[in-house]
VOVO-209845 format. One record per atom (N, C-alpha, C): residue in one letter; atom name; x, y, z. Coordinates in pm, whole numbers, plus 50000, padded with zeros to 5 digits. Each point is the difference from the previous one (the first is absolute). Layout:
// residues N
{'A'; 'CA'; {X; Y; Z}};
...
This chain:
// residues 81
{'M'; 'N'; {19743; 67570; 73232}};
{'M'; 'CA'; {49938; 50048; 49879}};
{'M'; 'C'; {49917; 49888; 49937}};
{'E'; 'N'; {49889; 50036; 49946}};
{'E'; 'CA'; {49909; 49903; 49940}};
{'E'; 'C'; {50034; 49977; 49853}};
{'K'; 'N'; {49990; 49876; 49960}};
{'K'; 'CA'; {50018; 49968; 49860}};
{'K'; 'C'; {49864; 50006; 49931}};
{'R'; 'N'; {49991; 50068; 49887}};
{'R'; 'CA'; {49874; 50013; 49925}};
{'R'; 'C'; {49979; 49873; 49917}};
{'V'; 'N'; {49877; 49947; 50009}};
{'V'; 'CA'; {49964; 49879; 49926}};
{'V'; 'C'; {49860; 50022; 49942}};
{'S'; 'N'; {49983; 49970; 49873}};
{'S'; 'CA'; {49867; 50015; 49939}};
{'S'; 'C'; {49906; 49895; 50059}};
{'A'; 'N'; {49872; 50030; 50000}};
{'A'; 'CA'; {49901; 49907; 50054}};
{'A'; 'C'; {50003; 49867; 49926}};
{'A'; 'N'; {50016; 50005; 49870}};
{'A'; 'CA'; {50006; 49876; 49921}};
{'A'; 'C'; {50122; 49917; 50039}};
{'D'; 'N'; {50114; 50066; 50016}};
{'D'; 'CA'; {50122; 49930; 50039}};
{'D'; 'C'; {49987; 49946; 50142}};
{'A'; 'N'; {49939; 50078; 50088}};
{'A'; 'CA'; {49982; 49955; 50139}};
{'A'; 'C'; {49911; 49876; 50004}};
{'S'; 'N'; {49900; 49996; 49914}};
{'S'; 'CA'; {49912; 49884; 49995}};
{'S'; 'C'; {50077; 49875; 49956}};
{'R'; 'N'; {50083; 50016; 49900}};
{'R'; 'CA'; {50078; 49886; 49949}};
{'R'; 'C'; {50107; 49954; 50100}};
{'R'; 'N'; {50057; 50094; 50075}};
{'R'; 'CA'; {50113; 49970; 50088}};
{'R'; 'C'; {49966; 50009; 50148}};
{'F'; 'N'; {49873; 49980; 50037}};
{'F'; 'CA'; {49957; 50025; 50137}};
{'F'; 'C'; {50080; 49920; 50102}};
{'S'; 'N'; {50022; 49872; 49977}};
{'S'; 'CA'; {50077; 49918; 50096}};
{'S'; 'C'; {50141; 50053; 50017}};
{'E'; 'N'; {50061; 50040; 49892}};
{'E'; 'CA'; {50136; 50056; 50005}};
{'E'; 'C'; {50000; 50131; 50080}};
{'L'; 'N'; {49900; 50084; 49979}};
{'L'; 'CA'; {49992; 50125; 50073}};
{'L'; 'C'; {49979; 49976; 50149}};
{'L'; 'N'; {49919; 49901; 50034}};
{'L'; 'CA'; {49979; 49968; 50141}};
{'L'; 'C'; {50130; 49953; 50067}};
{'R'; 'N'; {50079; 49924; 49928}};
{'R'; 'CA'; {50131; 49960; 50055}};
{'R'; 'C'; {50086; 50124; 50025}};
{'G'; 'N'; {49994; 50096; 49908}};
{'G'; 'CA'; {50074; 50125; 50020}};
{'G'; 'C'; {49950; 50077; 50121}};
{'V'; 'N'; {49870; 50002; 50019}};
{'V'; 'CA'; {49942; 50069; 50116}};
{'V'; 'C'; {50047; 49935; 50129}};
{'R'; 'N'; {50006; 49868; 50002}};
{'R'; 'CA'; {50050; 49930; 50119}};
{'R'; 'C'; {50143; 50041; 50033}};
{'M'; 'N'; {50076; 50038; 49898}};
{'M'; 'CA'; {50139; 50043; 50020}};
{'M'; 'C'; {50009; 50150; 50028}};
{'G'; 'N'; {49886; 50067; 50010}};
{'G'; 'CA'; {49998; 50141; 50034}};
{'G'; 'C'; {49986; 50095; 49883}};
{'R'; 'N'; {49986; 49948; 49880}};
{'R'; 'CA'; {49983; 50087; 49883}};
{'R'; 'C'; {49860; 50059; 49996}};
{'R'; 'N'; {49987; 50113; 49932}};
{'R'; 'CA'; {49872; 50070; 49986}};
{'R'; 'C'; {49972; 50024; 49853}};
{'Y'; 'N'; {49874; 49985; 49960}};
{'Y'; 'CA'; {49964; 50017; 49860}};
{'Y'; 'C'; {49883; 50098; 49988}};
{'L'; 'N'; {50006; 50084; 49897}};
{'L'; 'CA'; {49892; 50090; 49965}};
{'L'; 'C'; {49936; 49945; 49874}};
{'I'; 'N'; {49873; 49960; 50010}};
{'I'; 'CA'; {49929; 49941; 49887}};
{'I'; 'C'; {49934; 50113; 49921}};
{'T'; 'N'; {50021; 50000; 49868}};
{'T'; 'CA'; {49948; 50107; 49916}};
{'T'; 'C'; {49909; 49946; 49890}};
{'S'; 'N'; {49912; 50087; 49956}};
{'S'; 'CA'; {49914; 49970; 49886}};
{'S'; 'C'; {49993; 50128; 49917}};
{'D'; 'N'; {50033; 49990; 49874}};
{'D'; 'CA'; {50008; 50118; 49913}};
{'D'; 'C'; {50092; 50106; 50061}};
{'S'; 'N'; {50111; 49956; 50057}};
{'S'; 'CA'; {50102; 50085; 50061}};
{'S'; 'C'; {49952; 50075; 50124}};
{'K'; 'N'; {49885; 49961; 50055}};
{'K'; 'CA'; {49949; 50064; 50122}};
{'K'; 'C'; {50006; 49900; 50114}};
{'A'; 'N'; {50045; 50045; 50116}};
{'A'; 'CA'; {50008; 49913; 50117}};
{'A'; 'C'; {49860; 49958; 50043}};
{'I'; 'N'; {49982; 49870; 50024}};
{'I'; 'CA'; {49870; 49951; 50044}};
{'I'; 'C'; {50007; 49919; 50129}};
{'A'; 'N'; {50118; 49949; 50034}};
{'A'; 'CA'; {50012; 49919; 50121}};
{'A'; 'C'; {50147; 49990; 50041}};
{'K'; 'N'; {50020; 49965; 50127}};
{'K'; 'CA'; {50134; 49973; 50050}};
{'K'; 'C'; {50002; 49859; 50056}};
{'L'; 'N'; {50109; 49932; 49977}};
{'L'; 'CA'; {50022; 49867; 50055}};
{'L'; 'C'; {50120; 50013; 50093}};
{'I'; 'N'; {49972; 49998; 50131}};
{'I'; 'CA'; {50106; 50022; 50100}};
{'I'; 'C'; {49987; 49896; 50110}};
{'P'; 'N'; {50107; 49978; 50077}};
{'P'; 'CA'; {49990; 49908; 50113}};
{'P'; 'C'; {49896; 50047; 50100}};
{'A'; 'N'; {49921; 49910; 50052}};
{'A'; 'CA'; {49890; 50034; 50091}};
{'A'; 'C'; {50049; 50070; 50126}};
{'E'; 'N'; {50108; 49955; 50060}};
{'E'; 'CA'; {50046; 50062; 50124}};
{'E'; 'C'; {50049; 50143; 49977}};
{'T'; 'N'; {50049; 50030; 49881}};
{'T'; 'CA'; {50040; 50137; 49968}};
{'T'; 'C'; {49879; 50091; 50004}};
{'D'; 'N'; {49889; 49953; 49945}};
{'D'; 'CA'; {49878; 50078; 49998}};
{'D'; 'C'; {49952; 50028; 50142}};
{'D'; 'N'; {50004; 49900; 50088}};
{'D'; 'CA'; {49957; 50017; 50138}};
{'D'; 'C'; {50088; 50102; 50073}};
{'R'; 'N'; {50130; 49994; 49978}};
{'R'; 'CA'; {50091; 50095; 50067}};
{'R'; 'C'; {49975; 50142; 49951}};
{'C'; 'N'; {49979; 50017; 49870}};
{'C'; 'CA'; {49972; 50133; 49945}};
{'C'; 'C'; {49869; 50054; 50054}};
{'R'; 'N'; {49899; 49915; 50007}};
{'R'; 'CA'; {49870; 50041; 50050}};
{'R'; 'C'; {50009; 50045; 50145}};
{'E'; 'N'; {50071; 49924; 50083}};
{'E'; 'CA'; {50014; 50035; 50141}};
{'E'; 'C'; {50079; 50129; 50018}};
{'A'; 'N'; {50105; 50019; 49921}};
{'A'; 'CA'; {50079; 50124; 50008}};
{'A'; 'C'; {49915; 50120; 49959}};
{'A'; 'N'; {49919; 49985; 49897}};
{'A'; 'CA'; {49913; 50109; 49955}};
{'A'; 'C'; {49896; 50032; 50105}};
{'R'; 'N'; {49945; 49898; 50063}};
{'R'; 'CA'; {49900; 50020; 50105}};
{'R'; 'C'; {50060; 50075; 50118}};
{'T'; 'N'; {50118; 49959; 50042}};
{'T'; 'CA'; {50068; 50066; 50112}};
{'T'; 'C'; {50029; 50146; 49967}};
{'E'; 'N'; {50048; 50026; 49880}};
{'E'; 'CA'; {50028; 50138; 49958}};
{'E'; 'C'; {49873; 50084; 50000}};
{'L'; 'N'; {49891; 49945; 49948}};
{'L'; 'CA'; {49874; 50074; 49995}};
{'L'; 'C'; {49950; 50033; 50141}};
{'L'; 'N'; {50001; 49902; 50089}};
{'L'; 'CA'; {49953; 50024; 50136}};
{'L'; 'C'; {50086; 50103; 50072}};
{'T'; 'N'; {50130; 49996; 49979}};
{'T'; 'CA'; {50089; 50099; 50060}};
{'T'; 'C'; {49968; 50140; 49949}};
{'R'; 'N'; {49979; 50011; 49870}};
{'R'; 'CA'; {49966; 50131; 49942}};
{'R'; 'C'; {49866; 50051; 50051}};
{'L'; 'N'; {49901; 49911; 50009}};
{'L'; 'CA'; {49868; 50041; 50047}};
{'L'; 'C'; {50002; 50043; 50147}};
{'K'; 'N'; {50079; 49933; 50082}};
{'K'; 'CA'; {50011; 50038; 50141}};
{'K'; 'C'; {50060; 50138; 50017}};
{'G'; 'N'; {50084; 50042; 49906}};
{'G'; 'CA'; {50065; 50130; 50007}};
{'G'; 'C'; {49915; 50114; 49947}};
{'Q'; 'N'; {49886; 49969; 49941}};
{'Q'; 'CA'; {49914; 50105; 49944}};
{'Q'; 'C'; {49886; 50030; 50096}};
{'P'; 'N'; {49964; 50128; 50012}};
{'P'; 'CA'; {49886; 50032; 50086}};
{'P'; 'C'; {49869; 49954; 49937}};
{'A'; 'N'; {49904; 49973; 50085}};
{'A'; 'CA'; {49867; 49961; 49950}};
{'A'; 'C'; {49933; 50121; 49937}};
{'S'; 'N'; {49923; 49977; 49898}};
{'S'; 'CA'; {49929; 50107; 49933}};
{'S'; 'C'; {49891; 50053; 50092}};
{'K'; 'N'; {49990; 50133; 50008}};
{'K'; 'CA'; {49898; 50061; 50085}};
{'K'; 'C'; {49895; 50065; 49911}};
{'S'; 'N'; {49920; 49920; 49940}};
{'S'; 'CA'; {49896; 50048; 49911}};
{'S'; 'C'; {49876; 50033; 50082}};
{'T'; 'N'; {49935; 50112; 49967}};
{'T'; 'CA'; {49877; 50037; 50069}};
{'T'; 'C'; {49881; 49928; 49940}};
{'K'; 'N'; {50019; 49940; 49887}};
{'K'; 'CA'; {49892; 49926; 49935}};
{'K'; 'C'; {49989; 49861; 50061}};
{'T'; 'N'; {49881; 49951; 50006}};
{'T'; 'CA'; {49982; 49865; 50051}};
{'T'; 'C'; {49999; 49896; 49889}};
{'R'; 'N'; {49969; 50045; 49878}};
{'R'; 'CA'; {49997; 49908; 49886}};
{'R'; 'C'; {50077; 50060; 49884}};
{'W'; 'N'; {50062; 49915; 49922}};
{'W'; 'CA'; {50071; 50043; 49880}};
{'W'; 'C'; {49910; 49981; 49880}};
{'R'; 'N'; {50010; 50089; 49906}};
{'R'; 'CA'; {49935; 49981; 49871}};
{'R'; 'C'; {50096; 49926; 49909}};
{'R'; 'N'; {49947; 49923; 49908}};
{'R'; 'CA'; {50083; 49922; 49909}};
{'R'; 'C'; {50097; 50090; 49924}};
{'D'; 'N'; {49956; 50116; 49954}};
{'D'; 'CA'; {50086; 50091; 49926}};
{'D'; 'C'; {50120; 50045; 50083}};
{'E'; 'N'; {49980; 50019; 50129}};
{'E'; 'CA'; {50108; 50046; 50087}};
{'E'; 'C'; {50107; 49893; 50016}};
{'L'; 'N'; {49961; 49875; 49996}};
{'L'; 'CA'; {50095; 49891; 50018}};
{'L'; 'C'; {50099; 49990; 49883}};
{'Y'; 'N'; {49958; 50045; 49882}};
{'Y'; 'CA'; {50083; 49986; 49882}};
{'Y'; 'C'; {50068; 50128; 49957}};
{'E'; 'N'; {49986; 50107; 50077}};
{'E'; 'CA'; {50067; 50124; 49966}};
{'E'; 'C'; {50149; 49984; 50027}};
{'S'; 'N'; {50082; 50062; 49916}};
{'S'; 'CA'; {50144; 49988; 50021}};
{'S'; 'C'; {50062; 50131; 50036}};
């Protein structure tokens, strides 16, 4: 779980927060009570990214290719939901 820290507090305590990150802690940096950044260990980010990539590729391989008769897409068609 991430500990919430205001941007002003994070600025004042940056070295302390980095020591916490080295120990595996995670911080959510906020401004006006809105999340603006995460401070997490770098290797955690790489592992999450690789797991997400693997999951996406597995899902895409299981889906059939689109058989559109059109050769070009219109911009409006790309954003239809």
